[in-house]
C-alpha positions as CSV (number, residue, x, y, z in Angstrom):
1,S,18.8,16.5,16.3
2,A,16.3,14.2,14.5
3,L,16.1,10.4,15.1
4,P,15.5,8.0,12.3
5,A,11.9,6.9,11.9
6,E,12.8,3.2,11.9
7,R,13.6,3.6,15.6
8,L,9.9,4.2,16.4
9,T,7.9,1.0,16.6
10,L,4.2,0.2,17.2
11,S,2.5,-2.7,19.0
12,V,-1.2,-3.3,18.5
13,N,-3.0,-5.1,21.3
14,D,0.3,-6.4,22.8
15,Q,1.4,-8.0,19.5
16,E,4.9,-7.9,18.1
17,Y,6.4,-4.4,17.6
18,K,6.6,-3.2,14.0
19,S,8.7,-0.4,12.7
20,L,7.0,2.9,11.6
21,D,9.6,3.8,9.0
22,S,6.8,3.6,6.4
23,N,3.0,3.4,6.4
24,V,1.7,0.5,8.6
25,L,-1.8,-1.1,8.3
26,F,-2.4,-2.3,11.8
27,L,-6.1,-3.2,11.7
28,R,-8.6,-4.3,9.2
29,G,-12.2,-5.2,9.7
30,T,-15.8,-4.9,8.5
31,I,-18.6,-2.7,9.8
32,D,-20.9,-5.6,10.6
33,K,-18.6,-6.7,13.5
34,E,-18.9,-5.5,17.1
35,A,-16.6,-2.6,17.8
36,K,-13.7,-3.4,20.1
37,P,-11.0,-1.1,21.7
38,V,-7.6,-1.1,20.1
39,Y,-4.5,-0.6,22.3
40,L,-1.5,1.1,20.8
41,R,1.9,1.1,22.4
42,F,4.8,3.1,20.9
43,R,8.4,2.4,21.6
44,L,11.4,4.6,20.7
45,T,14.8,2.9,20.6
46,T,17.7,5.2,21.7
47,T,21.4,4.8,21.7
48,W,24.2,6.3,23.9
49,K,25.0,8.6,20.9
50,D,21.6,10.3,21.1
51,S,21.6,13.7,22.9
52,P,19.5,13.8,26.1
53,G,16.4,15.9,25.9
54,I,12.8,15.9,24.8
55,Y,12.0,14.5,21.3
56,K,8.8,15.5,19.6
57,G,7.2,14.0,16.6
58,K,3.9,13.4,14.8
59,V,2.0,10.2,14.2
60,T,-1.0,10.3,11.9
61,I,-3.7,7.7,12.3
62,A,-6.1,7.5,9.4
63,I,-9.4,5.5,9.3
64,L,-10.7,4.6,5.9
65,N,-14.3,3.4,5.3
66,N,-15.0,1.6,2.1
67,P,-18.7,0.9,1.7
């Protein structure tokens, strides 16, 4: 069975976890700054009502470049 999207959360560079129930802008910058790695951590909240098993999903990360 499917789990609600709001149970999947994202932390960027060890900051507060944010829900992924809608689009999330997690980084903004300019091209004239030095490139730095970004660390993403995902967390799924489960309950005792969820069936045991392997849950699969898709997360799309888009990079937009505005000149």
